[in-house]
C-alpha positions, -999 to 999 in steps of 0.1 A, spaced: 592 846 -679 605 823 -706 634 814 -684 610 805 -656 590 783 -679 621 767 -692 633 759 -657 600 743 -647 601 722 -679 636 711 -672 626 701 -636 596 682 -648 617 663 -673 642 655 -646 616 642 -623 600 621 -651 635 608 -660 642 598 -624 608 581 -621 614 563 -654 648 552 -642 633 538 -610 607 520 -630 632 506 -653 654 495 -624 624 479 -606 616 460 -638 652 451 -643 661 441 -608 639 417 -589 642 405 -553 630 369 -553 622 354 -518 632 318 -508 596 306 -512 593 316 -549 610 310 -582 609 331 -615 603 313 -647 619 336 -674 609 338 -710 632 356 -734 613 368 -765 587 341 -759 612 312 -753 621 296 -720 653 312 -707 656 295 -673 643 294 -638 659 321 -615 659 328 -578 660 332 -549 679 364 -543 686 393 -568 674 385 -603 679 407 -634 650 406 -659 655 427 -690 623 447 -696 605 444 -730 627 414 -738 622 390 -709 590 381 -691 589 365 -657 563 343 -640 563 337 -603 558 302 -590 554 294 -553 574 263 -543 560 260 -507 538 231 -498 502 242 -500 468 227 -498 436 227 -519 403 226 -501 382 204 -524 345 212 -518 319 185 -510 315 162 -540 287 137 -545 300 103 -556 282 70 -563 296 39 -546 299 5 -562 266 -6 -547 249 25 -560 248 45 -528 252 83 -532 276 99 -506 290 134 -502 328 137 -496 350 166 -490 388 163 -487 421 182 -487 449 178 -511 484 189 -501 508 196 -529 542 211 -537 557 224 -570 589 206 -577 594 218 -613 585 255 -617 591 253 -655 564 226 -660 540 243 -636 543 276 -655 545 263 -691 526 230 -694 492 241 -679 474 274 -679 464 273 -642 480 245 -622 458 250 -591 425 250 -610 436 220 -630 445 201 -599 411 208 -583 393 196 -614 414 164 -617 409 157 -579 371 158 -582 370 134 -612 396 111 -596 375 110 -564 344 98 -583 364 72 -601 379 58 -569 346 58 -550 329 41 -579 350 10 -574 344 7 -536 313 -4 -517 296 18 -492 308 -3 -462 344 -1 -474 342 36 -480 331 41 -444 356 17 -430 387 21 -452 393 58 -452 431 55 -450 432 32 -480 411 56 -500 434 85 -491 464 65 -503 447 55 -535 437 92 -543 472 104 -535 488 79 -559 463 85 -587 465 123 -584 503 122 -582 504 102 -615 484 129 -633 500 160 -618 535 148 -622 536 161 -658 527 196 -644 557 196 -621 537 190 -589 541 165 -562 510 154 -542 522 148 -507 490 140 -488 453 135 -493 430 136 -463 392 129 -464 376 152 -439 339 141 -439 318 114 -455 280 119 -454 259 89 -465 222 93 -474 197 98 -446 182 63 -449 217 48 -448 225 69 -417 193 56 -400 201 20 -409 236 25 -396 223 39 -363 199 9 -360 228 -14 -367 250 4 -342 223 1 -316 218 -36 -323 256 -42 -322 258 -24 -288 229 -45 -275 246 -77 -288 278 -67 -271 260 -59 -239 243 -93 -240 276 -111 -247 292 -92 -219 264 -100 -195 264 -137 -205 302 -138 -201 299 -122 -167 272 -148 -157 293 -176 -170 324 -164 -151 303 -160 -120 289 -195 -123 324 -209 -128 336 -190 -98 307 -204 -77 314 -239 -90 351 -235 -82 342 -222 -47 319 -252 -41 345 -275 -54 371 -261 -31 347 -262 -2 339 -298 -9 376 -306 -11 383 -288 21 354 -306 38 367 -339 25 402 -332 37 388 -321 71 368 -354 74 398 -374 63 421 -355 88 395 -360 116 393 -398 108 431 -400 107 434 -382 140 406 -403 156 423 -435 143 456 -423 157 440 -416 190 423 -450 191 455 -467 182 473 -448 209 446 -456 235 447 -493 225 485 -492 228 483 -477 262 456 -502 273 477 -530 260 507 -516 279 487 -513 310 473 -548 307 508 -562 300 521 -544 330 493 -558 351 500 -593 339 536 -588 346 528 -577 381 504 -606 386 531 -630 373 556 -615 397 534 -618 427 522 -653 416 558 -666 419 556 -660 457 522 -676 462 523 -713 473 497 -740 466 480 -737 499 472 -700 492 458 -709 458 437 -736 474 423 -712 500 415 -688 472 396 -715 453 377 -724 485 368 -688 491 355 -686 455 334 -717 460 320 -702 492 310 -671 474 294 -692 446 276 -713 471 261 -684 490 245 -669 459 207 -674 453 213 -690 419 201 -725 413 228 -731 387 265 -735 396 294 -733 373 322 -755 385 357 -750 371 374 -780 355 402 -776 379 378 -786 408 390 -822 408 427 -813 409 418 -787 435 402 -813 457 432 -836 453 455 -808 462 434 -799 492 432 -835 504 470 -839 499 476 -808 518 454 -819 547 471 -853 548 505 -837 550 494 -815 578 481 -844 598 512 -864 593 533 -835 604 512 -831 635 514 -868 644 551 -874 639 563 -855 670 540 -874 693 555 -908 682 590 -895 688 581 -883 723 593 -908 750 567 -923 773 562 -914 809 574 -946 823 
């Protein structure tokens, strides 16, 4: 019986020893992932930053604090801030940060995340207090940059780097929202009026341009018609002149073969026609005297020609 009890006690001691060994090894040997670092204190003093990989920490002598070095974000709840023109607005935003100095993050501040949240809210109120409501609503990117710079200046001593600040939502007071809605409606109506006026002006310009082009085309058509008519008249006059010249030339050619007796007969025929008319007034050509002289001369010549053969004919005796 005593031997049985002694064996059980030895087994219990062996199991306890094995468990204690595993505990000591787990406390002695740490597996640190790539995303974390261990800030080690030896007897209360800073002994270095270790990791990633296998890290040995001596139990009861060294203490280790884990620090996450990944980029993380803080969701800052909605904060009420007063603008420069005394308008209360509610703003919530995100702060992206990354621990760049694990030693400072573990040793210089008790809780770096809580401290960052608190400093972010106070910095937000300070920044918004220097900006008017219109600028807060219109210059969101500028406010983000200002918050990031100011937060980074404060958290740098904690070993943190503020990478980005993004404002998610800005809620002005209800009366301000109503005024903004009315202003937006008025602005839209103004733009619609301007657009309509611009369209009417462009339409009037287009109509005027069309009328101008039509007038120009009509004027050019009238001009072209007048030019064509003048060209036609000129061509007709030229053809008439050519015909008249050809007629005169033909008359002149035929007149060369007409003797004085023929002309005299033509004059006499013309006088006969004038004399047979019922008119009481007669128009006598100026050449009537010369015509009569030519006619008398012609008749005398004819008589002389007829008498000359008789004188030359011998008598019957």
